[in-house]
C-alpha positions, -999 to +999 in steps of 0.1 A: +000+000+000+014+034-010+021+061+016+011+098+011+025+129+027-005+129+050+002+093+061+038+104+068+028+134+088+005+112+109+030+085+117+057+110+124+033+123+151+022+090+165+052+066+159+064+041+163+099+049+149+102+020+125+069+028+108+078+065+106+111+056+090+095+032+066+068+057+055+095+084+050+115+061+028+084+052+008+072+087+003+106+100-007+112+070-030+147+063-018+161+028-018+183+019+012+215+019-009+209+055-019+202+065+017+235+049+027+252+068+000+237+101+012+247+094+048+283+085+037+285+120+020+278+134+054+306+114+070+283+088+086+288+051+080+258+028+085+251-005+068+222-012+046+214-042+069+211-018+099+189+005+080+167-024+070+165-036+106+155-001+117+126+002+093+114-033+101+114-027+139+139-056+144+165-033+158+164+002+173+192+028+169+207+035+204+244+039+202+257+075+198+269+069+162+235+054+154+217+084+168+239+107+147+227+087+117+191+091+127+195+129+129+212+129+095+183+108+081+159+136+090+179+158+067+183+132+039+146+124+040+136+161+043+118+157+076+113+182+104+141+184+129+139+159+158+108+142+141+125+108+141+148+111+171+120+119+194+103+086+186+132+067+200+126+077+237+162+089+242+172+118+264+152+134+291+119+118+301+127+083+290+129+070+325+092+079+330+083+058+300+100+027+315+073+021+341+055-004+318+085-027+318+092-053+345+122-046+368+141-076+354+146-059+320+148-022+316+140-005+282+177+006+281+190-029+286+168-043+258+179-015+234+216-021+242+210-058+237+195-051+202+227-032+194+248-061+205+227-086+184+231-064+154+269-064+159+271-101+164+249-108+133+271-086+112+302-105+125+286-137+113+277-121+080+240-127+083+217-115+056+187-094+068+163-123+070+186-153+068+166-165+037+141-183+059+105-179+070+092-196+102+064-221+096+062-232+133+083-228+164+077-246+197+098-232+225+102-247+260+117-226+288+128-240+322+129-218+353+149-233+383+146-235+420+166-202+423+141-185+400+168-185+373+165-193+336+180-228+336+176-233+299+154-235+269+150-257+238+133-252+205+118-273+178+117-251+147+102-256+112+113-231+085+108-226+048+135-213+025+125-185+002+157-187-019+181-214-029+212-224-010+202-218+026+221-241+049+221-224+084+201-206+110+213-180+136+198-186+170+198-157+195+199-161+233+195-131+256+201-141+292+187-124+323+207-097+341+239-112+354+241-138+327+276-149+316+272-158+279+306-174+279+292-201+302+260-207+282+261-240+264+246-244+229+231-278+219+223-289+184+195-314+191+180-325+158+190-322+121+217-296+127+251-291+142+267-261+160+289-238+139+303-205+151+292-190+184+296-153+194+286-134+225+286-100+241+293-103+278+280-069+289+244-075+276+243-113+281+236-119+244+248-149+225+243-158+188+249-194+177+252-206+141+232-238+135+243-257+103+217-278+085+223-313+073+212-302+038+213-271+016+177-260+010+161-250-023+135-222-024+102-235-011+116-264+008+108-268+045+132-280+072+127-292+108+155-288+134+160-286+171+184-267+193+188-255+229+207-233+253+217-243+288+221-211+309+216-209+347+241-181+350+217-151+355+198-137+383+160-141+390+140-142+359+107-123+356+098-129+319+106-146+287+105-125+255+107-134+219+112-108+191+100-114+156+114-093+127+090-109+101+055-123+099+055-161+103+035-191+112+026-206+146+046-198+177+041-218+210+059-207+242+058-230+272+074-220+305+080-247+332+087-237+368+105-257+395+080-270+421+100-252+448+096-218+431+062-212+417+051-177+407+019-162+421+006-150+386+016-153+350+005-132+320+009-132+282+018-099+266+026-084+232+044-053+221+047-036+187+084-028+193+110-028+220+102+007+231+064+005+229+043+001+260+027-033+265-009-037+257-034-054+279-019-086+295-038-118+295-037-139+327-025-175+322-034-204+345-005-224+359-010-261+356-006-277+390+004-311+377+030-299+352+038-265+367+037-249+333+020-221+315+019-216+277+007-193+250-001-200+213+001-174+185-013-187+153-001-161+129+030-142+141+033-106+132+065-085+135+069-074+171+074-089+205+056-117+223+062-132+258+051-143+292+059-125+324+053-135+360+054-122+396+071-141+424+053-125+453 
């Protein structure tokens, strides 16, 4: 659907940032390569992949050099001064907007983690979308007796949308205090572990999972993998970000019988910086000590389950 100047003015007022940037690019008719070229002329280096992530809402500019790029984008795209930068919740007043977030993960920590993920993906030479779409993803998370994230495992079904895809990059973001150097990656089914990179300050780890076959466009592939953690502090939520629309996502959280939360809720967010909408209470199964959520048709954004200990 085409964007008009009126659409652009509206989304610059309401946000979120990624939709405003996407609308501005569409209205001005500038491909990302040309935008990158204009920024380079202003002495600012930013990758096409980063620009693509920003307009999809998969990453948010947060580092000083990224914020410089956003201010330059306002000039390149002929937008009013501060019209994009103000949508990023940086500077004064951002602390007040953090009240929607559980104490375990601040808005700032998530944004910093997004920057670390972007860095690690670039180091592993990942294309913007990895060439894969998710058909189904069942994720099981285990919370231990010390209220810590013990580990998680995934059974994942993907479909290639171009030829030659032979790997998937799995991202693990530990809770505050996590030591990613001690997190163990397991290739459980139809894959093997390749390169592993981490960022200690944010507790982020990216693992390359190599498929047993090279896929052709349209082919599906089922594989399983897991992360053993247990290095972080008390966990208050589990969050999964989606850069692209996909198929079914199932999240199951299992608690140790010696550490059961008093309530659990499902939530969704449009982007990292957006406030969470109405939460849905989830019933803890007494027999299996688990809660779960099912999303039939995933849209770009964030899904998760959070819980209160007392």
